[in-house]
C-alpha positions in Angstrom: 0.0 0.0 0.0 2.8 2.3 0.9 4.5 1.7 -2.5 1.3 2.5 -4.4 1.0 5.8 -2.6 4.6 6.6 -3.4 4.0 5.8 -7.1 0.9 7.9 -7.1 2.8 10.9 -5.6 5.4 10.7 -8.2 2.9 10.5 -11.0 1.0 13.5 -9.5 4.3 15.6 -9.6 4.8 14.8 -13.2 1.4 16.2 -14.2 2.5 19.7 -13.1 5.6 19.8 -15.4 5.2 22.1 -18.3 6.7 21.2 -21.7 9.6 23.4 -22.8 8.9 26.0 -25.5 11.3 25.4 -28.4 12.1 27.3 -31.5 10.4 25.6 -34.4 13.2 26.6 -36.8 16.0 25.2 -34.8 16.0 21.8 -36.5 16.1 23.4 -40.0 19.0 25.6 -39.0 20.9 22.6 -37.6 20.3 20.6 -40.8 21.3 23.6 -43.0 24.6 24.0 -41.0 25.3 20.2 -41.4 24.7 20.3 -45.1 26.9 23.4 -45.6 29.8 21.8 -43.7 29.3 18.5 -45.5 29.6 20.1 -48.9 32.6 22.1 -48.1 34.6 19.3 -46.4 36.0 16.8 -48.9 37.3 13.4 -47.7 41.0 13.0 -47.2 42.8 11.4 -50.2 46.1 9.8 -50.6 48.5 11.0 -53.2 48.7 8.7 -56.2 52.4 8.2 -55.8 51.9 6.7 -52.3 49.3 4.3 -53.8 51.8 3.2 -56.5 54.6 2.9 -54.0 52.6 0.7 -51.6 51.5 -1.5 -54.6 55.2 -1.9 -55.7 56.3 -2.8 -52.2 53.6 -5.4 -51.9 54.5 -6.9 -55.3 58.2 -7.0 -54.3 57.2 -8.8 -51.0 55.1 -11.4 -52.9 58.0 -12.1 -55.3 60.5 -12.4 -52.5 58.1 -14.8 -50.7 57.7 -17.0 -53.8 61.4 -17.1 -54.3 62.1 -18.0 -50.7 59.6 -20.9 -50.8 60.8 -22.2 -54.2 64.4 -22.7 -53.1 65.3 -26.2 -52.1 66.1 -26.8 -48.5 69.7 -27.7 -47.7 69.9 -31.4 -46.9 71.3 -32.4 -43.6 74.2 -34.9 -44.2 73.9 -37.1 -41.3 70.8 -35.7 -39.6 70.2 -36.6 -36.0 73.2 -38.9 -35.8 75.6 -36.0 -36.4 74.0 -34.0 -33.7 74.2 -36.9 -31.2 77.8 -37.5 -32.0 78.6 -33.8 -31.8 77.2 -33.5 -28.3 78.5 -36.9 -27.2 75.0 -38.5 -26.8 75.8 -41.5 -28.9 77.9 -43.3 -26.3 76.4 -45.6 -23.8 78.1 -44.1 -20.8 74.8 -42.7 -19.6 73.7 -46.2 -18.7 76.9 -47.4 -17.1 77.4 -47.6 -13.4 80.8 -45.8 -13.6 80.5 -42.5 -11.8 
């Protein structure tokens, strides 16, 4: 019951609020100002030489990428055996009891 009275009080206070008087031509003035600024401002453009330069750089990168992938890989002569011998992992001393 107390909540209903509180809601009714709030609704009663909103009935005394007067609408604000606005200028009827304000919206048209804002639209005209936006259109005027929109026509005067042109979008920023890149110079044509920067476009060609970026296209050339991208073409060079593609060519270098193709050349890098088309080269044959160097063949490892002995593979894993060479690495094991280089680091001394091929001997069986890890399993011996000699400390």
